[in-house]
C-alpha positions in Angstrom: -90.5 -94.2 129.0 -89.0 -96.2 131.9 -88.9 -93.9 135.0 -91.0 -91.1 136.0 -89.0 -88.5 138.5 -92.1 -86.4 139.2 -95.9 -86.7 139.6 -98.6 -85.3 137.3 -99.3 -81.7 138.5 -103.1 -82.4 138.4 -104.5 -85.8 138.5 -105.9 -87.3 135.0 -108.8 -89.1 134.6 -112.1 -89.5 132.0 -113.9 -86.1 133.9 -111.4 -83.9 131.4 -113.2 -85.6 128.3 -116.1 -83.9 127.3 -119.4 -85.5 127.5 -120.8 -85.8 123.8 -124.1 -86.2 124.6 -124.4 -82.5 126.6 -121.4 -80.6 124.4 -122.5 -77.6 125.8 -122.4 -78.5 129.4 -120.5 -76.3 131.1 -118.3 -78.3 134.0 -117.7 -75.6 136.4 -114.8 -77.4 138.9 -112.6 -77.7 135.9 -113.5 -75.5 133.5 -111.6 -72.3 133.2 -112.9 -69.3 134.4 -112.1 -65.4 134.7 -110.4 -65.9 138.4 -107.0 -65.8 136.3 -107.2 -62.7 135.0 -108.9 -60.9 137.7 -106.6 -62.3 140.4 -103.5 -61.7 138.4 -100.4 -60.4 139.7 -97.3 -61.3 142.6 -97.2 -64.7 144.3 -94.3 -66.0 145.8 -95.7 -69.8 146.3 -98.5 -71.3 144.1 -98.7 -75.6 143.3 -97.5 -74.5 140.0 -94.3 -73.0 141.0 -93.3 -75.3 143.6 -94.4 -78.0 140.7 -91.5 -76.3 138.5 -89.3 -75.9 140.9 -89.4 -79.7 141.6 -89.4 -80.6 137.9 -86.1 -78.8 137.4 -84.2 -80.0 140.5 -85.1 -83.4 139.4 -84.0 -83.1 135.9 -80.6 -81.4 137.2 -80.2 -84.6 139.5 -80.6 -86.6 136.9 -77.9 -85.2 134.5 -75.3 -85.0 137.7 -76.4 -88.9 138.5 -76.0 -90.0 134.6 -72.6 -88.0 134.2 -71.2 -89.7 136.9 -72.2 -93.2 135.9 -71.1 -95.8 133.4 -73.3 -94.0 130.7 -73.4 -97.7 128.7 -76.7 -96.3 127.2 -77.9 -92.9 126.1 -80.7 -91.2 127.3 -83.8 -89.3 126.9 -85.0 -86.8 129.6 -88.7 -85.0 129.5 -88.3 -81.8 130.9 -92.1 -80.8 131.6 -92.5 -77.2 132.8 -96.4 -76.1 133.3 -95.4 -72.5 133.0 -96.2 -70.3 131.6 -99.6 -70.9 131.9 -102.6 -69.3 133.7 -103.4 -68.4 136.3 -100.9 -65.3 135.6 -98.9 -65.1 139.2 -95.6 -65.3 139.3 -92.7 -64.2 142.1 -91.7 -60.6 142.7 -88.4 -61.1 141.1 -89.7 -62.0 137.7 -92.5 -59.7 138.3 -90.3 -56.8 138.0 -88.3 -57.7 135.4 -90.9 -55.8 132.9 -92.1 -52.3 133.8 -96.0 -52.4 134.3 -96.8 -49.7 131.7 -94.8 -51.3 129.0 -97.0 -54.3 129.0 -98.4 -54.4 125.6 -102.3 -54.6 125.4 -103.9 -57.2 122.5 -103.4 -56.4 119.0 -106.9 -57.2 118.0 -109.9 -56.2 120.2 -112.9 -57.6 121.8 -114.6 -59.1 119.1 -118.6 -58.1 119.2 -120.7 -61.5 119.9 -122.6 -61.5 116.8 -119.2 -61.3 115.0 -118.0 -63.8 116.5 -117.5 -67.4 114.8 -119.6 -69.7 116.8 -116.7 -71.5 118.7 -115.5 -68.3 120.0 -119.2 -67.8 121.4 -118.8 -71.0 123.0 -115.1 -70.5 124.5 -116.4 -67.1 126.1 -119.7 -69.4 127.3 -117.6 -72.1 128.9 -115.1 -69.9 130.5 -117.7 -67.5 131.9 -115.7 -64.9 130.2 -119.5 -63.1 129.9 -120.1 -62.7 133.6 -117.4 -60.1 134.3 -116.0 -57.0 133.4 -112.3 -57.1 132.7 -110.4 -53.6 132.5 -107.3 -52.9 130.8 -105.3 -52.8 133.6 -106.3 -56.3 134.4 -105.6 -57.3 130.8 -102.5 -55.7 131.0 -101.5 -57.3 134.8 -102.5 -60.8 133.2 -100.4 -60.5 130.2 -97.5 -59.3 132.6 -98.1 -62.2 134.7 -97.7 -64.1 131.7 -94.4 -62.5 130.4 -92.7 -63.3 134.1 -93.5 -66.9 133.7 -91.8 -67.0 130.8 -88.5 -65.4 132.1 -89.0 -67.9 135.2 -89.3 -70.7 132.5 -86.3 -69.3 130.7 -83.9 -69.3 133.6 -85.1 -73.1 134.2 -84.0 -73.8 131.1 -80.8 -72.1 131.6 -80.0 -74.2 134.5 -80.3 -77.2 132.3 -78.2 -76.2 129.9 -75.4 -75.0 132.3 -75.4 -78.5 133.8 -74.5 -79.7 130.4 -71.8 -78.1 130.0 -70.5 -77.9 133.8 -70.7 -82.1 133.3 -69.1 -82.3 129.7 -72.4 -83.8 127.9 -73.6 -80.4 125.8 -72.1 -81.5 123.1 -73.6 -84.8 122.5 -77.0 -83.8 123.8 -79.7 -82.7 121.4 -81.7 -80.3 123.5 -85.1 -79.8 121.5 -87.6 -77.0 123.2 -91.3 -76.8 122.4 -94.9 -76.1 123.9 -98.0 -77.9 124.0 -99.8 -74.8 123.4 -99.9 -71.0 123.3 -102.7 -68.2 125.1 -104.9 -65.8 123.6 -104.1 -63.4 126.4 -106.8 -61.2 125.6 -106.7 -61.5 122.1 -110.2 -61.2 120.2 -111.6 -60.6 124.0 -110.5 -64.4 124.4 -108.4 -66.0 126.9 -106.7 -69.5 127.6 -105.7 -72.0 124.8 -109.2 -74.5 123.3 -108.9 -72.7 119.7 -106.8 -72.3 116.8 -105.7 -68.9 116.7 -102.1 -68.2 116.2 -101.7 -66.8 119.7 -102.8 -70.2 121.1 -101.9 -72.7 118.4 -98.7 -71.4 117.5 -95.8 -72.8 120.0 -92.2 -72.6 119.9 -89.7 -75.2 118.4 -86.0 -75.1 119.2 -83.8 -77.4 118.3 -79.9 -77.1 119.8 -77.2 -79.5 118.6 -73.9 -77.7 118.6 -72.2 -80.3 116.6 -74.5 -81.7 114.4 -76.3 -78.0 112.9 -75.7 -74.2 112.8 -78.0 -71.8 114.0 -80.7 -70.9 111.4 -84.4 -70.3 110.9 -87.0 -71.8 109.0 -90.3 -70.5 108.7 -91.9 -73.6 106.8 -95.1 -74.6 109.6 -94.5 -78.1 111.1 -96.4 -80.1 113.8 -95.5 -81.9 116.7 -96.2 -85.0 114.8 -93.0 -84.2 113.2 -90.9 -84.7 116.6 -91.0 -88.7 116.5 -89.2 -88.9 113.4 -86.9 -86.0 113.9 -86.0 -87.4 117.1 -85.5 -90.4 115.6 -83.3 -89.8 113.5 -81.0 -87.2 115.2 -81.1 -89.9 117.6 -79.7 -93.1 116.1 -76.8 -94.3 118.2 -75.6 -96.6 115.3 -75.4 -96.4 111.0 -77.6 -98.0 109.7 -80.0 -98.2 112.4 -84.0 -97.9 111.3 -85.1 -94.5 112.0 -87.9 -94.6 109.4 -90.8 -95.9 111.4 -94.4 -95.5 109.8 -95.8 -92.5 111.5 -98.1 -89.4 110.5 -94.8 -86.8 110.8 -91.8 -86.5 108.8 -88.2 -86.0 109.9 -87.2 -82.2 110.5 -83.5 -82.7 110.0 -83.4 -81.5 106.3 -84.7 -78.0 108.1 -82.3 -78.2 110.4 -79.4 -78.9 108.5 -80.4 -76.3 105.9 -81.1 -78.8 103.0 -84.3 -77.9 101.1 -87.4 -79.6 101.5 -90.9 -80.3 100.4 -92.8 -78.0 102.9 -96.0 -79.8 103.9 -99.2 -79.1 105.7 -99.3 -78.6 109.7 -103.0 -80.6 111.3 -104.3 -79.8 114.4 -107.4 -81.5 116.1 -109.6 -80.3 118.8 -111.9 -82.4 121.0 -112.0 -80.4 124.0 -113.8 -77.5 126.1 -116.3 -75.6 124.0 -116.0 -78.1 121.3 -120.0 -79.2 119.8 -117.5 -81.7 117.6 -114.1 -82.5 117.0 -112.6 -79.7 115.6 -109.4 -79.7 112.2 -106.8 -77.4 111.3 -104.9 -76.8 108.3 -102.0 -74.7 108.3 -100.2 -74.2 105.0 -97.7 -71.5 104.1 -99.5 -68.2 105.3 -103.1 -69.7 105.1 -105.1 -72.1 107.5 -108.3 -73.6 107.3 -110.5 -74.4 110.2 -113.4 -76.8 109.9 
C-alpha cells in the first residue's frame, strides 16, 4: 500500500496477542462479553457506523479523483467496512427493513456444556457467555441487528458500484467482495467468531469483472490464501508479466472462467481468544477437520 485513506477503527498493539504463559486468562477490557447481545437494537450513531460512513466517503472520493486524473497507473483500492459485526446495533431505517417476528432463530440450539468440545467451552468462558441468561427475544434482536448491518453494507457497496458506473470505470475494474469472518449468532449457544464452525469460518467471496467472465457459482472450497495469486493474474497489466509468484494459494481464475480445476483443501489457522494452542482447520469438499 502507498496511501492510507482512513485510520484503523481500533488501535492495534501487542495486547491483542494471547499470552501463552496464561492461556486461560480473560482480558476483560478487550475480550467479548454479552453486552452486544443484551443491548442489541436501534442506534443512529456509533463509532462503527461513523467509521464505515467515513470509509465509504473516502473510497468514493478516491474513485472520483482517479476518474478525473490522467490514469497513468491502474489502482488497487481496499475498502474495508467493519459491518456486519457486533455490537448488533443499526440505524432505524435498516432495522425496519426486517420484520422482527420473522427473524429466524438458530438452527442448532445451545449444546449442554458436558457435550461441548473443549474449545467451545473455553469460548463460553472467555466471552463471559455463562454469566448472563440470554432470552429468545434477545437472540432474535441480535440477529435482527446483524441482518440490518448486512443491508447497510450492501447499500455502501451499491454506492461504490454506482460510482464506478457513473465515471466509466465499471467495465475495466475488477471488484472482489469478501470478509474476514462470520458470526455464530447464537448457533450452538455461541456468539461472535473465534472458531471454525461454518457460521464463523465460512465467508462470502464474490468476484465481478463483467468484461472478463459471465456470472456463475462454484461450490469448491477456496481460501483467502488464493486472493493474491488471483488478483495478480486478473490484474496483469501486460501479457507476459509474471503472475506466478511463490505463495501458498492458487489462482481462482479457472473457477471464475468456468474451466475445470483440481479441487484443493481450504486451510485455516486460529491463535487468538480462547485458544490454548494454535488451532488448525482443513476443509475438503463437504468434510472439515479441526485440530
